[in-house]
N, C-alpha and C positions, 0 to 999 in steps of 0.2 A: 714641695709647694709650687704651684703654678706661677709662672712669671706675671700673670695678670694681677697678682697681688702687689707686684712692684710697679709694673709698667701701666696697668690699667688706670689706677688712681692718679699716678704721676702725670700721665698724658692728659687726663681730664682737667687736673688742676692747673696745668701749664698752658692749656689751649682753650681759652674761653669760648672759641667758636664752636667747639664740640659739645653737642647736647649730651647731658649725662644719660639720657634715655637711649643714646646710640653710641655706646662705648666702642672703642676700636675692636674688641673681641667679637662684639655682635656683628659689626660690619664684616669682619673677616669670616665669621661663621656663615653668614648669609651669602656673601659674594664669592667665596672660594669655590664651592661646588659648581657654580655657574661658569666661573672663569676656567675651571678645569675642562669643562666640556667645549667651550668656545675656543680656547687657546690651542687645542689639538684637533679642531674640526677640519683643518686643511690637510692633515697628515696623509690621509688616504682618499682625499677628494679626487674626483676623476681628473681634474686639470693637473693636480700635483702628480698623480700616477702617470699621466701621459707625458708630463715633462721629464719625469724620471726615465721613462722608456726611451724618449728621444735622446737622452744622455747615456743610454746603454745600461740602465739599472731598472730592476723590477721594483715594485712598490715597497717591499720590505727593506731592500738594500738602499733605496733612495731615502727612506725614512730614517734609517740608522745613520747612514753616512751624512745625510743632509742635516739632521738634527744635531749630531755631534761633530760636524765638520768644523765648527768654531774652535775645537780643541787642537786642530792641526793634524799633521800626519803622525799620530801617536800609536802606540801599541794597543792591542785590543784590551789589555788589562786596565789601561787608563780609561777607556770608554766604559768598561764594565763598572768601574768605581764611580764614574760621573753620572751614568744613566740609571744604574740600579735595576732591580727586579728581574732583569734578563739573566739567564744562566750563562756561565762561562763559555760553554760549548757553543751556544747560539751567537754570542757576541763575537767569538773567535771566527766562526764560519762566515757570518754576514759582513762584519766590518772588514776583515781581511780580503774577502773576495770583492767587496764593493770598491775599496780603495785601490785595487788593482785596475779598475776601470776608469775611475775619476779621482783626481786629487781631492782630499777632504775639504780643503778651504774653498775650492770651486763648488763642490756640492753644497757646502754650507751657505754660500752666497746664493746659489740657485734656489735652495730651500727657503731662504728668507724672502726671495722674490715671490715664491709661491704663496707664502703667508700674506704678503702685501697684496698680491693680485686677488687672493681670496677675499680680503677685506674690501677691496674696491668693488668687486662683483656683488658682494652680499650687503654691505653696510653703507653705501654711498648716500642713501636717502635719509639716514639718521641725522638728527640735529645735534649740535653742540659737540661734535667730534673733536674739534681742536681743544676745547676745554677739558674733555675727557682725557685726551692724550696728555695734556699739561698736568692734570691731577695725578694720573698714574705714573708719570715720569718722576714726580716728587717721591712717591713710594719707592720706586726702583732705585733712585739716586740715594735714598736714605738707608737702603739695606746694606748691612755689613757683608763684605764679599768673602771673608775668610772661610775656607773649606767648601765654598759653593762654586765649583769650577764650571759646570755647565751653564748655570744661571749667569755667571760673570761673563762667560764667552758670548752668550746670546745677547746679554744686555749691552755689550760693547759694540754691537753692530749698528751702523748708521740707521737712523729712523727715516722711514719713507716721508717724502714731502707731501704725499697725497693724504688728506685727513683720514679717509676710510682705510687706506693701506696702513697708515701709522696706528690707527685704532686697533686693528687686528694684530699688528706686530707687538705693541705694548701689552696687549692681552696675553699673547703667547709668552712674553717675557715674564709676566706675573705668574703664569702657570709654571714656568721653569723655576721661578723663585721659590714657590712653595714646594715644588718637587725636590729641589736640591736640599732645602732645609729639612724636608721629611726624611731623607736618607740619613742625615746626621741624627735626627730624632730617633729613628729606628735603632741605630747603633747605641745611642744613649739609653734606650729603653730595654735593651737586652734581647732584641729579636732580629734575626737575620732577614735579608731581603727575600730569600726564598720562602721562608715561613710567613713573612708579611704578605707576600703575594698569594700564598695558599689561603690565608685568612681573608684577604680583600677580594680576590678574584678566583674562587675555587673552581669555576667552570672555564677558566681561560689559561690553564697551566701549560698546555701544549704550545700555544703561540709564543709564550715567553721561554720555552725550552725546558720546562720542568715536567718530566714524565711522572710515573708513579713514584710516590714518596710518602713521607710521614704525614699523618693527619694532625692538624693543629690541635693542641691541647687547650684547656681553659686558661692556663698560664700564658700560652702564646697569644690567645685572643685578648687577654688582659693587658699584656705588654704592647700589643698593637694599638689598643685603645689609648694607652698612656702615650705612645708615640704620636698618635693623631692629636691629642690634646697639647702635647709639648710643641708640636709643629705650629699649631695656631698661636700658642703663647709666644713663640719665638718671632712670629710675624708682627706682634703688637708694636714694637718700637717704630718700624718703618711705616706701618699703616697709621700710626698716630700723627704723622706729619701732615695729613690732609685735614682740612677744616670740615665742619659738619656739612656745609653745602657741597663741598667737593666729594665727600663720601656719599651723599645722596645722589650726586650726578653719576658717580661710578656705578653705584648699585642700579640706578634706573637705566643706565646705558647698557650694562651687561644683560639686564633682563630683556631689553628690547632686542639685543643681538640674539639672545637665546630664542625669543619668539620668532625671529626671522628664520633661524636655522631649523626650527621645528616645523615650519610650513614647507 
């Protein structure tokens, strides 16, 4: 049984500001794909890549060390468990070689600055950014941290004082929030990270370190769909903390961000 049966009705009955026509699961389903695109848009942006080069790291190494730097100077196995989707060999090679160049916590700080600077450059003209940040921070604060290491680390970083920088930063945090929950949902649904990757991104296996391997079966695809649905269900409690007007603001803001990035 999906958790919407429990949390969806509960959140509506206890939150009179939420319109029944916009249940939390609907907001999640509509906003999450947009947030996924925006939250990671700075990863390989030219300015981010150039900052990595200035620090002695190529784009891929700065991506992995910067994104997971909040975990500290840990073994590659820890990074693999927190990041998911990447093969063991890829994480071992990239993480270990990158942290020999730059301490992970330093890289994590620099990467967060890249996220903030990206927001300042792209989104400074958008209205109501302070309200957007306040609303998203409610969701982030309400999310249970257990088993969500990467999300917890990134969520603990200080928020930018610049509204546009903060808007991009919290959007990235929301992306990591769903991503961390999704890894738990994959495990619960009986599908490995490798097979989930082969289902979701069949044409991008090499980048993530997966070479020739098994072709997903219909059972694999079914389990992946179950994991996707479970992920959204598990997001319901935290997303239920925003009012209807706050939900509308979040959705309208990320749509405006998406439009800016599309141009």
